[in-house]
N, C-alpha and C positions, 0 to 999 in steps of 0.2 A: 390267712390261717385256715379258712374254710376250704380253699383249694387244696391245701396240704392234706387235710383230713379226708377229703374226697379221694385224693390220690392214694392214700393209705388203704381206704376201704376198697377201692377198685383193685389195687395190687393184691390184697389179701383175698378178695373174691376170685381173682384169676388163679391164685395159688390153690384155692379150694376146688375150682373147676378142674384144674390140671390133676389134682389128687384123685378126684372122682373118676376122671378119664383113665388114669393109671389103674385104679381098682377095677374098672370095667374091663380094661385090656388084660389085667391079671386073670380075671374070671374067664375071659375068652380063651386065653392061653391054656388054662387048666381044663377047659372043656374041649380043646382042640378046634376052636371056632374063630381064631384070630384070622381075619381076612386081609388079603392084599389085593389092591385094585390097580393094576398097572395101566399106565397111559403114557403118552409122550410128555416129557418134562424138560424144560430148558434148565439144565443143571446150573449154569452160571447165574440165572435169575434166582433160583432157589437158594444158592449159596449166598448171594448178596442179601436176600431177605433175612437169612439167618444171621449174617454179619450185622445188619442194621438192628435186628432184634436184640442182639447181645451188647451192642454199643449203648442201647437204651437201658438194658438191664444193669450194666456195670455202674451206671450213675445211681440207679435206684438202690443198689447194694453198697453204695459209697465206696466203689473201687475204681474211681476215675483215673487213678495212677497206673492201672494195669492196661497195657496195650493189647488190643484185640486185632489180630491181623488175619486177613483172608488172603491166602496164597493160591497161585495157579489159576487165576481167572483167565479165560481164553477169549478175549474180546474180538480177536480176529476171525473166529469161527464160531458157529452155533453148535453147542454141545447138547444135542437132544438125546435124552436117555429114556428108555422105555422102563419105567419103574412106578411104584406107588409113591408119589411125591410127598404125601402126608406122612407115610411111614418112614421114608428117608429123612424127612425133616424131624420127625420124632426122635429117631436115633441120634442125629446130629445134635439136637437140642439137649438130649440127655448127656451125651459125651462132653459137649462144650460147657454145659451148665456145671457139670462136675469139675471140669478143669478150672472154671472161674471160681467156683466155691472153694476149692482147695489151694488157690493161688493167692498169696498175700501181696506179692510184689513181682514185677517182671512182665511176662506176657503170656497170652494164650493165642496159639496159631492153629489154623485149620485150613483144609483145602482138599484137593484130590490130584491124583496123577493118572494119566491114561497111558498104557503101554504103546509101543510104536505101531503095532498092527491093529490097535484100537479094539482088542478083544477083552481086555480087563481094565477095570478101574479100581483104584485104591484110594479110599478116603483116609484122612489122618487128622488127629488132634494132638497137639503137644503143648506143654505148658512148663512154667518154671515153679510149679507148686511143690507141695510136700512129698509127692511121689507115693508109690505103693511098694511096700516090701515084697521081695520075690515070693516069699512063702505065703503071702496073702492075695496074690494076683488071681488065683482061681476062685476064691470065695466071693469076690466082689460081684460076680455074675450070678450068685445064688440069691434066692428070694429073701428079702429082709436082712441081708448081711451087709456089714460095713467092715472096714479094716479094724476099727476099734469100737467096742460097744459104747464107750464114752464119747465117741466122735459125733454122735447124734446131738448131744447137748451143745457142743461147740459149733458144729457145721450144719446141723439140721439135716432133714431128708428122711425118707422112709426106707431106703434100701431096696426099692423095686425098679428104679429107672434102668439100671444096667441089666437086670433080669429080663425086663420087657425088651430092651434093645437086643439082647442076645437071641431071644425068640423071634423077633422080627427078622433079624439077619438070617 
């Protein structure tokens, strides 16, 4: 019982740290001081870290029945990308976290595609969740906005993750 309470305290503490980090990033965006620190990053390792993270999260959220799939790992070659790995991870975690939050059954899939001449990379996240109405797809990237005002009660969240992700990108 004690271990369960410790786990709850730890989980909620991490949620608070993430919220504080988001508020700091929000302030940096407003001040035009959000920094990007690019370096070489093994993309497959980063994607696998995110996959492992969300497989743990789904159990904590009692969504064990949802399949999380990482697609397009290229084990036969090393995919080194010159990027800010922390910021890329932040964007992926925001997108995949929303996909998991709004999916009650089915799956959440994510990965990337590299075009033939290796000049572009496209990241994707898709899910079998509730979806976003066409007329609301623009507002979800605004600060503190969600599809429905009442969705905060049911799904939680502050409405700043996608705003931050948009500015990182």
